N, C-alpha and C positions, 0 to 999 in steps of 0.2 A: 607528526601528524598525531592525532588522539584518539583510539580506538575505543567507544563504549560497548562493553559487554550489556547483552542484549539478556533481559529478563524472560526467562517464558515463562510468563504467570496468566497467559489464555489457556483458554479451554481448546483442546482439539480434538475433532469429533474423531472418534475410532474409527479404524481402517474399515471397517466392515460398514460405516456410514459413507463411504465414499465409492460412487457408482462408475466404475471403471470403464464399463459401458460407452459412456458420454463421452469418453477420448478415445476411444479406439478406430474410428473413422479418421479422425486428427492422426493419430500415431501411422497408421496405414500409410497415411499420404505422402511421409518423412523416410519411408523404407529406402534405405540406399542411396540418402542425400545428406550426408555429414556436413555440411553446409549450413544447414536449416536448422540446428539447435535453436536458435535465440527464436525464432519464429515459431519453433514446433513447442518451446516454452510458454512463449506469449498467448499461444492459443489453447493453450491446457490451462495456463491461469485464469483466461477468460472464462473458460467453463466453471472453476470454481471459485474465483477468486483471488486464489492462492497455488502454489505448488505443493498439495498434500505428496506425505512419503511414499503412500500405494503408488500413485501416478508417477511418482518418480522410477519406483520398481516398478512399474507394469513398461516404462520406456525404456529402462536398463534390458529389461527382460526381451523385448521387442525388437529392440533397434542396437545397433552395436557402439553403445555407448556403456562406460561403468557410474556404477553412482556417485562415486569420487568428481568424473567430470562433469555430471550434472549439477551436483552441488557446486562445482567451480563456478560455473556460468551463472548459477541461482543466484548465486552470493557474492557475485563481483558487479554485477549489473541493480543498481538502485531501483528497477521497477520490478524486480522479481520479489516476490513476498513468499514466506516459509512457512507465515502464519495467517489464519483468517480474517479477513479485513470485515472493518463494520459494515452496515448496509450503506453509513453515508461515509464519503471519507472527505477531512476534511485539511487543506494542505494552506499551508500559513508561509508566504515567500517571505526567507530570511535576505534576499538580496540587498546590493548595497542601499538602494534606495530607500526600501521598504525598512532597514536598519537602522538608515540616519533618523526615521520618521518615527520610533520605537517602537519597533515589531516585538521586540521581545517583550514590553509590558501587555501587550494585545496577545501574544503566546502564552505567555503566565495566567491572564485572566482565563481566556480559553482550557487551559490545564487545569485550572482551580474548579470551575464551572464542571466540568464534563468528570474530574477526579481523577485523570489519567495523563501520563507525560508523553513527549515525542515519540511518536514510533509504537505506540500503543492504542488497545482497543478497549471501548468501554464495556466492562460485565457482560453488559445486556446482548455485545454485537451490533450495538446502533453506530458507533460512532469510531472512528479509526483518524489519531491525530496526528498530523508529519509535516515538519517544514520541509520545505524544499528552497534548492538555490535560487529559484527566479521565476515566476510567473509569465515574466511578459509583459507588465501592464504598469510600469513604473511610475504614469501621472497618478496611479490611484494608491501610490504611497500610504502607509503599510496596507496590503490586499492579502485575500484568503480567498480559496476555492471552496466549495461545498460542492461534490459533484460535478457538475462541470459547470455552475454558476459562481461568476466572480464578483466577490463585493471588496470595496475599496473605501480610503480615506476613513480607515478603521480607529476604533478606540477601544479599549476592552469592554466598554459597555456595549458598544455599536457590535461589535464582535458575538459576544454572547447573545445579543438581543437577533441577529442576522441567523443565529443557530437554532433559535426557539421557533423563530419563525418560520424558518426551513422545513423542520419536521412537524410543524403544526401544533406544538406542545400547549 
């Protein structure tokens, strides 16, 4: 298994930009519920689009978790993000059907257009690009999602065109 070192090239908002009042009710809901950690982190991430360190520190202070336990869960599951996500999430399927249909060329074209790599967010915070194992729409291979909308039968040109149309550039 190959592990890719993540580059922290994104601008992280300062701690004072994180309004912890937004999650106080969520955290209070999980007091005394050790089995609810994943659900708690999902709810917190839904508020901020990622898990900011001040929020994790607040959870540590309020509940019976260490920061190490929180980071262990947040880094184990791919659904959790420790950096802000873009306004539009672009997920490119890298499953077998998409791979056979040359999704790597599609991904390369998208990366070149957005000037970011897999797992990165554009400097303006508009797009986050990520590859996923499967989108579950193999008959549309190669496929991608922008937000909740699925696009299929892609090539590099149509993928970029869909991104432009989606955000009305």
